[in-house]
VODO-625454 format. One line per 10 residues: number of its first residue (from 1); for each residue x, y, z of N, C-alpha, C, CB. Coordinates in steps of 0.02 Angstrom, whole numbers, plus 50000, padded with zeros to 5 digits. Each point is the difference from the previous one (the first is absolute). Glycine has a CB too. Layout:
N
NUM = X,Y,Z,X,Y,Z,X,Y,Z,X,Y,Z ~ ... .
***
This chain:
254
1 = 50042,49940,50000,49958,50060,50000,50043,50063,50000,49910,49937,50061 ~ 50145,50060,49976,50045,50058,50000,50032,50008,49932,50022,49984,50122 ~ 49995,49961,49845,50029,50004,49933,49950,50031,49950,50072,49900,50025 ~ 49864,50082,49983,49949,50032,49958,49997,50074,50014,49935,49893,49998 ~ 50071,50124,50067,50002,50071,50017,50060,50035,49971,49940,49973,50104 ~ 50116,49993,49893,50060,50029,49972,49990,50017,49926,50070,49936,50082 ~ 49893,50021,49883,49984,50014,49930,49960,50065,49995,50000,49876,49973 ~ 49951,50132,50073,49961,50061,50000,50042,50061,50014,49903,49934,50038 ~ 50143,50061,50010,50043,50056,50016,50046,50017,49942,49996,49968,50121 ~ 50032,49981,49847,50046,50011,49944,49964,50033,49941,50067,49901,50037 .
11 = 49867,50091,49959,49964,50033,49946,50004,50076,50005,49922,49902,49995 ~ 50096,50123,50064,50009,50073,50008,50058,50025,49957,49954,49992,50116 ~ 50091,49963,49865,50057,50021,49959,49978,50023,49931,50072,49920,50063 ~ 49868,50062,49917,49974,50022,49935,49973,50072,50002,49972,49882,49975 ~ 50022,50146,50086,49972,50066,50008,50054,50053,49988,49914,49956,50081 ~ 50070,50095,49881,50045,50057,49990,49987,50050,50056,50002,49983,49873 ~ 50035,50011,50182,49987,50042,50058,50016,50073,49988,50024,49902,50071 ~ 50023,50111,49885,50015,50070,49983,49942,50033,49965,50122,49972,49992 ~ 49845,49990,49963,49941,50026,49966,49943,50010,50050,50035,49943,49893 ~ 49958,50010,50154,49949,50007,50051,50013,50062,50043,49983,49875,50001 .
21 = 50080,50136,50016,50017,50057,50041,49981,50066,49966,50093,49935,50050 ~ 49909,50065,49884,49981,50061,49963,49925,50015,50008,50092,49977,49918 ~ 49869,49973,50099,49928,50009,50008,49982,50028,50069,49982,49907,49920 ~ 50066,50093,50126,49987,50023,50068,50015,50075,50005,50027,49885,50046 ~ 49924,50156,49973,50012,50072,50006,50055,50015,50050,49881,50022,49970 ~ 50164,50023,50011,50055,50020,50044,49995,50074,50015,50074,49909,49952 ~ 49956,50114,50105,50001,50072,50014,50034,50037,49943,50003,49977,50123 ~ 49975,50085,49866,50026,50040,49945,50076,50007,50005,49892,50062,49994 ~ 50142,49923,49950,50073,50004,49997,50035,49937,50022,49987,50120,50020 ~ 49976,49830,50000,50030,49938,50023,49987,49944,49950,49987,50036,50120 .
31 = 50065,49928,49863,49994,49945,49952,49988,49933,50036,50076,50063,49920 ~ 49888,49892,50049,49991,49933,50030,50067,49966,50009,49886,49991,49948 ~ 50123,49970,50105,50063,49964,50010,50012,49949,49946,49989,50018,50122 ~ 50074,49973,49859,50018,49949,49950,50001,49931,50034,50067,50086,49934 ~ 49900,49866,50035,49998,49932,50027,50053,49959,49963,49876,50009,50028 ~ 50179,49978,50006,50054,49962,49970,49985,49925,50002,50082,50089,50034 ~ 49951,49871,49924,49989,49927,50003,50012,49971,50069,50032,49994,49881 ~ 50018,50032,50155,50015,49975,50067,49942,50014,50048,50122,50018,49979 ~ 49850,50043,50017,49943,50017,50042,49940,49956,49983,50041,50118,50009 ~ 49950,49869,49927,49944,49959,49977,50006,49929,50028,49992,50069,49896 .
41 = 50068,49903,50102,50010,49932,50026,49992,49999,50076,50078,49975,49904 ~ 49949,50077,50129,49995,50003,50073,49928,50006,50023,50113,50053,50004 ~ 49845,49979,49955,49930,50008,50018,49961,49934,50002,50005,50114,49951 ~ 50025,49833,50022,49967,49935,49999,50006,49964,50067,50022,49993,49878 ~ 50025,50029,50163,50014,49964,50063,49940,50002,50047,50121,50028,49988 ~ 49850,50031,50021,49944,50007,50048,49941,49955,49982,50036,50117,50021 ~ 49938,49884,49917,49944,49956,49985,50017,49926,50007,49958,50086,49924 ~ 50105,49895,50062,50020,49930,50008,49996,49980,50074,50074,50009,49899 ~ 49947,50036,50145,49997,49986,50072,49928,49995,50023,50109,50060,50017 ~ 49848,49987,49959,49930,49999,50020,49965,49937,49975,49999,50125,49998 .
51 = 50017,49854,49942,49971,49939,49973,50021,49940,50043,50000,50049,49884 ~ 50062,49950,50136,50024,49945,50042,49960,49997,50065,50114,50012,49951 ~ 49872,50046,50079,49961,50002,50061,49929,49975,49987,50069,50097,50042 ~ 49900,49928,49904,49933,49978,49983,49995,49925,49989,49980,50112,49950 ~ 50069,49861,50014,50001,49928,49986,50006,49960,50065,50052,50022,49888 ~ 49993,49998,50156,50010,49964,50063,49938,50002,50043,50122,50028,49995 ~ 49846,50031,50009,49939,50006,50040,49946,49953,49973,50028,50120,50027 ~ 49963,49880,49907,49950,49957,49971,50015,49926,50011,49979,50088,49916 ~ 50084,49893,50075,50019,49930,50010,49988,49978,50071,50085,50012,49910 ~ 49926,50033,50137,49993,49982,50071,49927,49996,50022,50110,50054,50021 .
61 = 49847,49986,49948,49933,50008,50028,49942,49976,49955,50047,50094,50061 ~ 49963,49906,49873,49943,49988,49955,49964,49935,50013,50060,50066,49916 ~ 49977,49879,50089,49968,49934,50008,49966,49992,50067,50085,49954,49923 ~ 49936,50085,50126,49968,49996,50066,49928,50025,49996,50111,50016,50056 ~ 49875,50029,49897,49934,50030,49997,49963,49982,49936,50043,50094,50069 ~ 49983,49857,49893,49964,49975,49942,50012,50038,49935,49917,49963,50080 ~ 50133,50079,49918,50018,50036,49938,50056,49962,49965,49964,50111,50050 ~ 50042,49899,49884,50049,49961,49963,50022,50034,49936,49951,49897,50049 ~ 50104,50079,49924,50025,50018,49934,50011,49934,49963,50057,50109,50041 ~ 49890,49861,49932,50003,49931,49975,50055,49988,49948,49880,49995,50022 .
71 = 50131,50051,49932,50050,49989,49948,50070,50000,50030,49925,50053,49915 ~ 50089,49996,50128,50066,50004,50032,50013,49937,50041,49992,50125,50003 ~ 49956,49851,50030,50008,49940,50041,50013,49939,49956,49924,50049,50087 ~ 50043,49948,49856,50012,49943,49954,50071,50001,49973,49879,50002,49968 ~ 50146,50057,50016,50069,50006,49976,50049,49978,50055,49967,50094,49923 ~ 50020,49928,50139,50044,49982,50055,50001,49924,50012,49978,50111,50052 ~ 49967,49856,49933,49995,49928,50010,50018,49961,49937,49912,50020,50084 ~ 50112,50016,49865,50021,49969,49936,49941,49965,49966,50115,49984,50047 ~ 49827,50047,49957,49941,49973,49967,49980,50046,49942,49961,49948,50109 ~ 49994,50028,49849,49976,50039,49944,49960,50060,50023,49998,49897,49931 .
81 = 50004,50156,50029,49966,50062,50021,49931,50008,49968,50112,50051,50014 ~ 49872,49910,49934,49937,50011,49965,49939,49987,50043,50059,49970,49895 ~ 49942,49976,50143,49942,49983,50041,49985,50054,50052,50026,49879,49983 ~ 50025,50146,50055,49984,50053,50048,49986,50067,49966,50071,49940,50083 ~ 49955,50071,49857,49990,50064,49966,49932,50005,49967,50123,50006,49982 ~ 49854,49939,49990,49939,50000,49959,49940,50031,50036,50042,49899,49942 ~ 49944,50083,50121,49941,50029,50033,50007,50075,50014,49980,49889,50051 ~ 50080,50138,49942,50011,50070,50016,49999,50046,49940,50066,49961,50096 ~ 49940,50010,49844,50008,50042,49940,49936,50040,49985,50082,49917,49955 ~ 49862,50049,50037,49938,50034,49982,49979,50051,50054,49965,49898,49935 .
91 = 50034,50083,50129,49984,50050,50051,50048,50060,49998,49952,49909,50071 ~ 50112,50077,49917,50049,50055,49996,49986,50046,49942,50084,49926,50053 ~ 49900,50046,49889,49985,50041,49941,49937,50041,50012,50054,49914,49925 ~ 49894,50054,50101,49937,50036,50013,50012,50056,50051,49934,49896,49974 ~ 50103,50087,50079,50014,50050,50051,50039,50059,49972,50000,49910,50084 ~ 50048,50076,49872,50039,50054,49970,49958,50044,49955,50099,49927,50005 ~ 49855,50043,49957,49956,50039,49956,49953,50043,50041,50007,49910,49913 ~ 49964,50061,50139,49954,50039,50043,50037,50057,50033,49931,49897,50020 ~ 50129,50090,50005,50039,50053,50033,50017,50056,49952,50046,49914,50079 ~ 49975,50068,49861,50019,50051,49951,49940,50044,49983,50088,49924,49953 .
101 = 49854,50045,50036,49940,50039,49984,49981,50045,50058,49960,49908,49926 ~ 50045,50066,50136,49984,50040,50059,50047,50060,50006,49957,49897,50057 ~ 50106,50093,49929,50049,50055,50005,49987,50052,49946,50085,49921,50048 ~ 49901,50056,49891,49986,50047,49945,49937,50041,50015,50054,49920,49919 ~ 49894,50048,50106,49939,50036,50018,50013,50050,50055,49932,49901,49966 ~ 50109,50079,50082,50017,50046,50055,50037,50061,49973,50007,49903,50079 ~ 50037,50086,49872,50036,50056,49970,49953,50048,49964,50100,49926,49987 ~ 49850,50047,49978,49952,50042,49965,49957,50039,50050,49998,49918,49905 ~ 49980,50050,50148,49958,50033,50049,50040,50055,50036,49933,49895,50015 ~ 50129,50090,50002,50041,50047,50038,50029,50055,49956,50027,49909,50080 .
111 = 49977,50079,49854,50032,50047,49955,49983,50073,50010,50001,49910,49921 ~ 49935,50109,50081,49983,50071,50007,50023,50032,50065,49903,49976,49929 ~ 50112,49983,50121,50020,50026,50065,50075,50001,50010,49892,49957,50044 ~ 50146,50017,49907,50072,49997,50005,50032,50062,49968,49995,49874,50000 ~ 50069,50139,50013,50034,50056,49966,49992,49995,49925,50082,50006,50094 ~ 49915,50051,49872,49986,50002,49928,50052,49961,49961,49946,50110,50015 ~ 50116,49888,50010,50053,49966,49964,50012,49929,50026,50052,50111,49978 ~ 49901,49863,50061,50010,49934,50031,50008,49946,49947,49933,50036,50098 ~ 50023,49964,49852,50004,49949,49948,50066,50002,49964,49878,50006,49987 ~ 50144,50054,49995,50063,50007,49962,50059,49976,50042,49951,50096,49937 .
121 = 50051,49925,50126,50058,49983,50042,50002,49925,50016,49996,50114,50048 ~ 49946,49858,49970,49999,49929,50018,50015,49957,49939,49917,50024,50090 ~ 50052,49991,49853,50011,49960,49941,50072,50007,49975,49880,50013,49969 ~ 50148,50048,50036,50069,50010,49980,50049,49962,50044,49968,50112,49957 ~ 50018,49886,50107,50042,49964,50047,49997,49925,49987,49983,50090,50085 ~ 49955,49884,49909,49992,49927,49990,50025,49977,49932,49902,50004,50077 ~ 50096,50042,49874,50023,49981,49933,50074,49981,50000,49914,50076,49950 ~ 50123,49949,50100,50071,49985,50004,50014,49936,50040,50023,50122,49992 ~ 49924,49847,50033,50007,49937,50036,49987,49943,49951,49965,50052,50110 ~ 50085,49909,49870,49989,49946,49952,49947,49951,50025,50118,50012,49961 .
131 = 49845,49960,49993,49947,49952,50019,50029,49941,50038,49934,50035,49900 ~ 50124,49942,50080,50030,49942,50034,50014,50017,50073,50051,49962,49892 ~ 49969,50100,50122,50013,50019,50069,49935,50005,50040,50101,50062,49963 ~ 49848,49967,50006,49936,50005,50034,49974,49931,50019,49974,50106,49937 ~ 50031,49847,50017,49972,49934,50011,50041,49959,50049,49953,50003,49886 ~ 50113,49999,50107,50043,49959,50044,50009,50031,50069,50058,49959,49898 ~ 49955,50107,50104,50009,50032,50065,49934,50002,50038,50096,50069,49954 ~ 49852,49956,50012,49935,50004,50033,49973,49930,50015,49978,50108,49942 ~ 50023,49849,50008,49970,49935,50007,50034,49955,50051,49965,50011,49884 ~ 50101,49992,50119,50036,49955,50046,50019,50035,50065,50044,49939,49901 .
141 = 49992,50117,50094,50025,50033,50061,49943,50022,50045,50100,50038,49936 ~ 49852,49999,50036,49947,50027,50043,49956,49945,50029,50001,50103,49931 ~ 49991,49842,50033,49960,49945,50028,50038,49963,50055,49942,49988,49889 ~ 50123,50004,50102,50040,49968,50053,50001,50042,50063,50071,49945,49913 ~ 49931,50121,50079,50003,50044,50058,49931,50010,50032,50097,50058,49948 ~ 49853,49961,50012,49935,50020,50027,49955,49941,50016,50010,50105,49937 ~ 49990,49844,50022,49957,49943,50012,50037,49945,50039,49936,50028,49895 ~ 50116,49944,50076,50035,49944,50031,50030,50018,50067,50025,49955,49887 ~ 50002,50106,50119,50031,50021,50062,49951,50035,50047,50107,50010,49939 ~ 49869,50049,50040,49961,50043,50045,49931,49972,50016,50062,50097,49953 .
151 = 49900,49884,49996,49933,49973,50012,50003,49937,50043,49961,50048,49891 ~ 50086,49909,50093,50009,49938,50039,50013,50017,50073,50043,49941,49899 ~ 50002,50107,50113,50017,50019,50068,49939,50027,50037,50116,50025,49963 ~ 49843,50016,50003,49941,50029,50033,49951,49945,50021,50015,50104,49932 ~ 49972,49848,50024,49954,49946,50017,50028,49959,50059,49960,49995,49881 ~ 50104,49988,50115,50031,49961,50053,49997,50037,50067,50076,49946,49915 ~ 49937,50120,50083,50000,50040,50062,49930,50000,50031,50093,50072,49955 ~ 49855,49938,50004,49932,50000,50027,49982,49931,50027,49968,50089,49918 ~ 50052,49859,50046,49988,49931,50022,50035,49985,50066,49988,49965,49880 ~ 50073,50060,50125,50039,49988,50061,49970,50037,50060,50103,49985,49929 .
161 = 49874,50077,50060,49975,50040,50055,49930,49979,50021,50070,50095,49960 ~ 49885,49897,49991,49930,49991,50016,49978,49926,50004,49980,50108,49945 ~ 50060,49847,50025,49983,49929,50004,50053,49960,50036,49937,50012,49895 ~ 50114,50022,50128,50055,49966,50036,50030,49944,49958,49944,50028,50108 ~ 50057,49981,49826,50029,49952,49953,49962,49934,49998,50110,50053,50018 ~ 49827,49948,50002,49960,49938,50001,49951,49999,49941,50011,49995,50125 ~ 49985,49947,49843,49951,49991,49947,50017,50038,49936,49916,49982,50089 ~ 50035,50019,49867,50006,50035,49936,49986,50074,50011,49967,49896,49936 ~ 50074,50148,50036,49987,50072,50008,49931,50019,49975,50122,50021,49988 ~ 49846,50024,50047,49933,50022,49980,50004,50040,49935,49964,50003,50121 .
171 = 49984,49991,49837,49999,50038,49937,50009,50075,50010,49927,49913,49954 ~ 50048,50114,50102,50006,50072,50011,50073,50022,50003,49891,49997,50061 ~ 50153,49958,49962,50072,50017,50002,50027,50010,49930,50012,49935,50107 ~ 49967,50022,49847,50022,50006,49931,49972,50063,49968,50008,49875,49991 ~ 49927,50137,50020,49968,50059,49971,50034,50063,50025,49891,49938,49991 ~ 50120,50065,50075,50033,50059,50028,50070,50010,49973,49931,49985,50102 ~ 50106,49960,49892,50069,50004,49975,50001,50021,49927,50035,49912,50082 ~ 49917,50062,49879,49996,50019,49929,49987,50075,49993,49958,49886,49971 ~ 49996,50140,50068,49983,50072,49997,50059,50042,50022,49880,49973,50023 ~ 50151,50009,50033,50055,50040,50026,50060,49998,49953,49961,49977,50116 .
181 = 50057,49965,49858,50056,49995,49955,49987,50036,49934,50030,49890,50052 ~ 49906,50111,49927,49982,50037,49939,50009,50075,50010,49919,49909,49969 ~ 50061,50115,50089,50007,50072,50015,50074,50018,50004,49891,50000,50061 ~ 50149,49958,49971,50072,50012,50004,50030,50000,49930,50005,49947,50114 ~ 49972,50008,49844,50023,49997,49930,49984,50066,49965,49983,49875,49998 ~ 49957,50151,50013,49981,50064,49970,50042,50057,50026,49885,49957,49986 ~ 50125,50046,50080,50041,50053,50030,50071,49997,49974,49928,49998,50102 ~ 50096,49941,49884,50069,49992,49977,50013,50033,49933,50003,49895,50062 ~ 49945,50124,49901,50008,50033,49936,49999,50076,50006,49947,49901,49945 ~ 50041,50125,50114,49997,50073,50009,50067,50035,49988,49909,49980,50081 .
191 = 50149,49991,49938,50063,50036,49987,50009,50022,49928,50049,49935,50092 ~ 49928,50025,49860,50005,50020,49930,49959,50062,49987,50017,49881,49966 ~ 49923,50122,50065,49958,50059,49991,50034,50062,50029,49898,49927,50005 ~ 50134,50066,50052,50035,50057,50030,50059,50023,49958,49965,49959,50113 ~ 50067,49994,49852,50055,50018,49956,49975,50036,49937,50064,49902,50042 ~ 49881,50074,49931,49974,50029,49938,49963,50065,50010,49992,49885,49955 ~ 49978,50122,50104,49959,50060,50013,50023,50033,50066,49902,49949,49937 ~ 50159,50076,50066,50025,50029,50063,49957,50059,50022,50116,49964,49970 ~ 49861,50032,50092,49959,50053,50028,49930,50003,49973,50103,50061,50014 ~ 49878,49891,49944,49933,50002,49969,49960,49936,50013,50046,50075,49912 .
201 = 49977,49884,50134,49964,49938,50015,49944,50016,50049,50104,49929,49979 ~ 49835,50080,49995,49943,50016,50043,49963,49936,50018,49990,50114,49948 ~ 49953,49895,50085,49962,49941,50023,49973,49960,49942,49970,50062,50103 ~ 50012,49970,49842,49973,49964,49942,50052,49955,49968,49921,50094,49980 ~ 50139,49932,50011,50053,49960,49970,50021,49944,50047,50039,50100,49936 ~ 49965,49916,50128,50018,49949,50050,49949,49944,50000,50057,50087,50070 ~ 49879,49931,49930,49947,49950,50001,50001,49957,49937,49931,50076,50072 ~ 50081,49957,49871,50003,49963,49936,50055,49948,50001,49955,50100,49941 ~ 50105,49920,50080,50057,49954,50000,49986,49941,50047,50078,50096,49975 ~ 49896,49918,50084,49988,49947,50049,49944,49953,49976,50039,50076,50092 .
211 = 49906,49953,49886,49942,49960,49980,50016,49958,49938,49923,50086,50047 ~ 50107,49945,49902,50014,49963,49938,50044,49940,50012,49989,50106,49937 ~ 50062,49903,50104,50046,49944,50013,49971,49951,50051,50095,50076,49974 ~ 49865,49949,50073,49970,49956,50050,49950,49952,49968,50017,50088,50087 ~ 49949,49935,49860,49952,49957,49966,50034,49937,49975,49933,50100,49966 ~ 50126,49909,50005,50037,49941,49978,50021,49958,50060,50040,50061,49899 ~ 49983,49972,50154,50023,49964,50059,49946,49956,50029,50077,50093,50024 ~ 49860,49929,49974,49945,49959,50025,49992,49936,49959,49942,50104,50040 ~ 50062,49904,49894,49992,49942,49955,50059,49952,50008,49936,50071,49919 ~ 50125,49956,50084,50059,49958,50007,49999,49963,50066,50065,50079,49929 .
221 = 49915,49955,50124,49997,49968,50066,49949,49943,50001,50034,50107,50052 ~ 49908,49904,49917,49949,49948,49997,50025,49939,49960,49911,50087,50009 ~ 50123,49926,49935,50027,49945,49959,50052,49960,50039,49978,50068,49897 ~ 50065,49968,50139,50051,49966,50040,49967,49955,50052,50079,50096,49983 ~ 49870,49929,50050,49964,49962,50052,49967,49938,49972,49981,50107,50062 ~ 49983,49902,49883,49958,49946,49974,50034,49954,49950,49906,50075,50019 ~ 50143,49950,49944,50030,49960,49946,50075,49988,50009,49914,50046,49926 ~ 50122,50001,50102,50072,49992,50007,50036,50063,49976,49988,49877,49985 ~ 50074,50130,50036,50039,50060,49985,50007,50011,49925,50061,49985,50107 ~ 49948,49962,49856,50011,50008,49927,49940,50029,49965,50079,49904,50004 .
231 = 49861,50084,50021,49940,50031,49970,50004,50076,50007,49932,49897,50027 ~ 50092,50126,50031,50008,50072,50010,50054,50028,49954,49963,49987,50119 ~ 50090,49975,49871,50054,50021,49955,49975,50006,49928,50085,49945,50076 ~ 49877,50004,49902,49971,50002,49933,49955,50061,49993,50005,49874,49993 ~ 49952,50139,50056,49955,50057,49998,50039,50066,49996,49915,49934,50066 ~ 50138,50070,49971,50041,50062,50000,50030,50012,49931,50026,49983,50122 ~ 49999,49964,49848,50030,50007,49933,49947,50018,49948,50088,49917,50032 ~ 49854,50051,49972,49946,50015,49953,49977,50072,50007,49964,49879,50003 ~ 50030,50144,50059,49979,50069,50012,50048,50049,49966,49949,49965,50108 ~ 50116,50024,49901,50048,50045,49968,49997,49995,49924,50074,49988,50100 .
241 = 49915,49952,49875,49997,49990,49928,49940,50038,49970,50055,49887,50012 ~ 49887,50106,50020,49940,50034,49976,50007,50076,50005,49931,49900,50034 ~ 50095,50124,50022,50008,50072,50008,50051,50028,49951,49970,49988,50120 ~ 50082,49974,49865,50049,50021,49951,49967,50006,49931,50092,49944,50066 ~ 49869,50006,49916,49965,50001,49936,49950,50057,49997,50015,49876,49989 ~ 49948,50135,50066,49952,50055,50002,50035,50067,49993,49925,49931,50073 ~ 50133,50075,49958,50038,50062,49995,50022,50016,49930,50037,49981,50114 ~ 49977,49967,49847,50022,50010,49931,49944,50029,49957,50080,49905,50012 ~ 49858,50083,50006,49944,50027,49961,49967,50059,50036,49981,49886,49950 ~ 50053,50138,50101,49976,50060,50035,49940,49989,50045,50042,50062,49906 .
251 = 49947,49874,50113,49942,49986,50042,50014,50006,50074,49960,49925,49911 ~ 50103,50083,50105,50018,50004,50072,50065,50038,50006,49942,49890,50026 ~ 50069,50140,50031,50061,50039,50010,50063,49958,49991,49937,50073,50079 ~ 50058,49860,49937,50059,49957,49995,50018,49984,49930,49972,49953,50107 .
***
């Protein structure tokens, strides 16, 4: 699982960070910092460490509370991956399509309340993120951190506190963890908004960023609970793929 995460982190090497830096407003007379190859490589260390933590947390706690990553487990046991993957593909695809549509609709509804240049800035920023990076980094890294690590920990913590680790965790623990992890996932996207709109991040933009991303987090969390981690990964990749395609025809900011 960590090796899969490493693939996601390495996909960041396809990103032109100097071009991205040009999209970030700077104080008058100040130039964006130059991103050297050494800085770019060094920036991979932190996500690799975080992925390692997420993987370890999931490995230690997931099976205690009935959560799983069926494909990863099959690989670890030297078994075929098709049987554990097959039940997750269709739910993952459907989940990704539903999430993408929900995000696009949210963007249309929120559009009139966002800064006038929101569409231009967001689409310009995302256009510099290669599709492979969006799918691998988002699909693998964020799912290992937010679902496999964080959501698992939340369910286990509630189970440990309120059930004293006895019996099967109550469904409410999963529902609560899915909601909380989805909100955290949404909040985690706010730093980009602060970079793109310095001093202009109002309540409407904040709410849009949190809600749009939390909608996906809810779907991914449910898929992880009911089908397995790989279903959430598939959904994440499909969501990015659909939003990328929609962006090419001007149907969404992405």
